[in-house]
N, C-alpha and C positions, 0 to 999 in steps of 0.2 A: 504494500500500500504506500502511495505517495503521502497520504495523510491518514495515519492510523487512528483508531479510536482511543487507544491507550498506549503507554510507553513505560518501559522499565526505568525506574529512577534509582536503582542500586548503584553503589560504587564498590571499590575494592574493600572498603571497610565492612560492608554487609557480608561479603563473601568470606572474609577472614573470620568474622565472629561465628558464622555458621560452621565453617570448617573446624574451628577450635572446639566448639561445643560438641560436634560429632565425634571428634577424636577423643574428647574427654568423657564421652557417653552421657553428657548432661542434656537430657532430652525432655524429661517430664517437668511439670510446673515447679518453679523454684525461685531463687533470689532475683533472677533477671526479670521475671514477670512482676515480682513485687516492686522492683525498682522502677519499672515502666509505669505501673499503677500509680506510684507516688509522684513521679515526674509529671504524669498526665493530669492528675488531680491538681497539682501545683500550677501547671500551665494555665488551667481554667479557674484557679482560685476557688476550687471546690474541695470539700473535706475528704471525700472517699471516691475511689475508682476501683472497679472490679473488672478484670480482663476475662474474656471468654473466647471461644473458638471461632466466632463469627458475629457480624452485626445482626444477623437473623436470630441467633441465640440470645443476643442482648435484648432484642425486642420481646422474645419469649419469656425471658427471666423477669423483665419488668412487670409483666402481667402476673406471672407466678408469685412474685413478691406481694403484689396487691391482693391476690387471692389468699395468701397466708395471713395477711393482716386483716382479712375480712372487709376489705374496702371495695371488693368487686364480687358480685354473685351472678348466677346464670340469667337472672332477669334484667340485668343492667345493660345499658346502651353506651357505646363509645362513639363520639363524633370523630370522623376521619375525613380527609380530603379524598375526592373520587379519582385523583391522579396519584399513583404511587407504585411502589414495588410490592411484589406478592407477599413477601414475608414481613411487611409492615402490617398486613391484614391477617395473615394466617394464625398468629397467636391468639387473635380475638376469637377465631373459630374454635381453636382447641381449648380455650378457656370458657367457651360457651356463652359469650356475650353477643349482643346484637349490634350491627353497624348502623349508624346514621351518617350517610354519605353527604358531604357538603361539596358543592362545585368549587372549582378553582378560578382565580382571576386569569383571564387569557393572557395578560401581560406579564404577571409575576410568576405564574404557575403554582402559587401558594393559595391557601384558603381565600375564598371570596368572603372577607370579613363580614360584609353586610348580611350574609345568609346564615351565619352560624347560629344566632339566637333563634331563628325560625325552626331549626332542627332540634332544639332542646325540648325534651319531654320530662315528665315526672320520674322516668326511669334512667335518665341520662346521668352518668357518674363521672365521665372523663372525656377529655379532648386529647387526641394524639395529633400533634402538629408535625408535619413532615417538611423540613427545610429543603425544598426542591432544587436540585442541581447547585447546591451551595448557597441558595438565596434565603436570607432570614425571613421568617414570618413577622407580621406586625404584632410583636409580643405585648406591647403596652396595651393594645386593645383586647387581645386574647386573655391576658391576665385579668383585666377588668371584668370580662364576661365570666371567667372562672370564679372570681371572688363574688360576683353578684349571684351566681347560681350554685355556688359551693361545689365546683367541679375540680377534679384532679387534672393537672396538666402534665402530660408526658411529651417528650420530644424524640422524634426519629431524626437524628442528626448524622445519619450514616453517610450522606453526601455533602455534608457542610462543615467538616472540621475547619476551624480557623475563621469562619464567618462571624461578623460582628454587627450589632445594632445597638445604638446608644452607648458605644464604648464597652459593650459587654458581649462576650462570646456566646454564640448559639450553643446549646447543650448545657446551659447554666440557668435556664428559666423555669424548667419543670421540676416536679418532684423527683423524677429520674429522666435520664436521657441515654440514647444509644448511639454508638459510633461503629463504623466498619473500617477494617484495615485490609480489605481485599486488594488484589493486584492493581486495579485501575483507580483506586481511591487516593486521597491526598497523602496519607501515610500508608505504607504497605508492609505487612508482616507475613506475607504469603497468604495466610488466612488469619482472621482474628477480629475481635470486637471488644467494646468497652461499655460499661455503664457508669455514669456519674450520679452521685446523690450527696446531699448534705445531711441525710438522716443516718445516724449510727445504727439504729434498729434495722432499717432497710439494708444497710451495708452488711450486717451480720447475717441477715436472711439470705442475701444474694450469695455470700461466700459459701453458706451451707448448701443452698440449692445447686450451685455450680458444681459441687463436689459430692454427689451422691446423697446429699441430705445429712451428712455426718458433721461431727463437731471437732475434727482434727485441728482446724485452724485456731481453736481456743486453747490448745495444749501448750503450756509455756515450756521453755527450754530447761527450766529448773525442776520440772515435774519428776517425781520418783518413777523408777521403772514399772512398779506395779500400777501406779495411777495412769501411766501411758498405756499399759496393757488394758486397763479397765476402760479408759476413756477413748482410746485410739480408734475403736470401732463402734462408737455410740452414734446412733442415727436418730435425728429429731424431726426431720421433714421428708416428705416424698420428693426427693431431689432427682437430679440428672447427672450425667457426666458431660459437662460443657466446658471443660478446662482447656486452656490454651497450652501449646508446647512452650518449653523454655526457649527454644529457638525464636519463636514469635515475640516473646518478651524482650529478648536481647536485640532483635531487629527494631522493635519499637523504640527502645532507648536511643538508638542511633538515628532513626528517622525523625524523632521528635526534636533532636538537636538541629536538624536541617529545616524544620518546619517553616520558620519565618522567611527564609530564603526561597523555599519552594512556593509559598503563598505569593510572594512578591512577583515571581515569574508568571504564575497563573494570572495574576491581576493585570500584568503588563500585556499578556496575550489577550485578555478580555478587552482592554482598552482598544487594542488594534482591531479586534473582531467588531466591536461596537462602531468604530470609525468606518470600517469597511461596509457594514450592512445596515446601519441605522437609517440611511437615506434611501434604501432599496424599498420601493413601494410594493413589491411583490411578496415580501416576507415580513413576518413579525418576529422580533427577537426578544429575549427575556428582559424585562425591566427590573433593574437592581433595587432591592430594598436594603438600606444600611450599607454594609460593606460585604458583598458576597465573596465567597471563596471559590466561585466559578468551577464547579466540578466538571461540567461540559457546556457546550454551546448549543442552544436550541434555535431552530427555525420553524416557523409555522407558515404554510402557504396561504396567502391571502387571495391571489388570483388563481383559483382552482382550474379554470378553463385553459389558461395559458400554461400552467405548470401541473399537468396530471401527475399525481403522486407516484404511480407505478412507473411512468416514463422517467421521472426525475430520479428515483432511487436506482433504477437500472443504469441510468447515465452516470450517476456518481460512482457506482461500483465499477463500471466500465472504465472510468477515468481514474480508478484506484483511490477513491475517497471512501474511507470506511464510515458507515453511519448506522444508526439504529433508531428504534422507536424512543420517544421521550419517556424516560424511566421505564415503566411497563405499560404506559398508556392508561386508558380509561378502565376503571375497575369493572363496570357493568358490561364492557365489551369483551371481557375475558371469560372463557368457559368455566373457570373455577368459581366464578361469582355465584353459581347455582348452589354451592355448598353452604353459603352464609345466610344467616337470618338478617334481613334488612328491613328496618322500620321505615326509614325515610331516605330518599335519595334525590340528588340534584346533580346532573352531569352534562349539561349542555356544552359548556366550554371544554370539559374533559374529553367529550366525544369528538369535538372538532380537533383537539390536539392529537387524539388517537388516530384520526383518519387523515389528517393533513400536516402532522408535525414530524420532525426528525431531529436528531442531534448528532453533532460531530465532536471530536475529542478536544480536550484541554489537559495539559500536564506541564510539569516543570521543565520545559524546553522551549526555546524561542520558536514560536510558530508563525512568524510573519509570512514566510514563504508559503507555508501550507494554507494560511488564511487567504493570501493573495490568489493562490491557485484555485481555491474554492470559489472566491469571488469572480474570477474569470469564467469559470464554468457556469455559475448561476446567472451572470450578466449576459 
């Protein structure tokens, strides 16, 4: 591809740490994961971070923790945007809640704030805000709604590491937030995810749920051999095994040190992308809220007769420009939507985005030539 969708951001430093850990047989969760968790929490000025094996697992554990705390039951409803990734929604199905789908703003790709309150019912307990393609939601308004209706706010920040609004990082507004460190994301640890929270109680629950539901993390180094024997396999919650590898933790430590430089390059690419396409009347590009971390670049076709989506996508691939649907497109247009209980839904804009939108890559590499190339094709 002349313009790939994603790009490897590893240096020799990442290769060396993986090689060293493999030689030393340091593979299972350990001190490197713990160091990454502490550094990640400090980066966001949040008290606690829990690393897991993926962003999808992070979303799942957030709902599991709320269930343990009796803050969610099977009768409850969760408000979500109708544009998102599959595993933003799947945990809601597996925890037996109902979806209230709110349409997105065609310009920002985030919640259409004006429609959120219309979807609230007596059974609504939470809002899951997805920061689409690195773009922050209008959290000041969402928090007002949550306070007014006594709703829990959760953040799916898997695509938005490093995004800011009102001088505050996304992933720090909700009771909990999720992050992903998949290959194409801002930070990559091969696979991996993180949950942030300021609640010590939730933190303890997440640690237990992550590791089979046991209490091993509570055993101190000075504990006697018998107490270690007694407490070492004590289980208190119906947990999972969603632990990350020690390799992923070590990679996270290195990647986080590069984060601000990588974000700077992404934003410079975004400036050039906006300059190239903002005056193109045939396409709509994402409108930034606050300071986006620009996961990828989206284009929505305005002139559908001039630019048939099938012909356009075929042309881009023929010209070696990698592209894909924006996130996973409209929830209601996906076959798996039949498995969910849905009380209310609004998806007019999401469906337009699903049918006439696509996105191209952004990563921490100067993309001026690639963006110019894309511009020549579309012009």
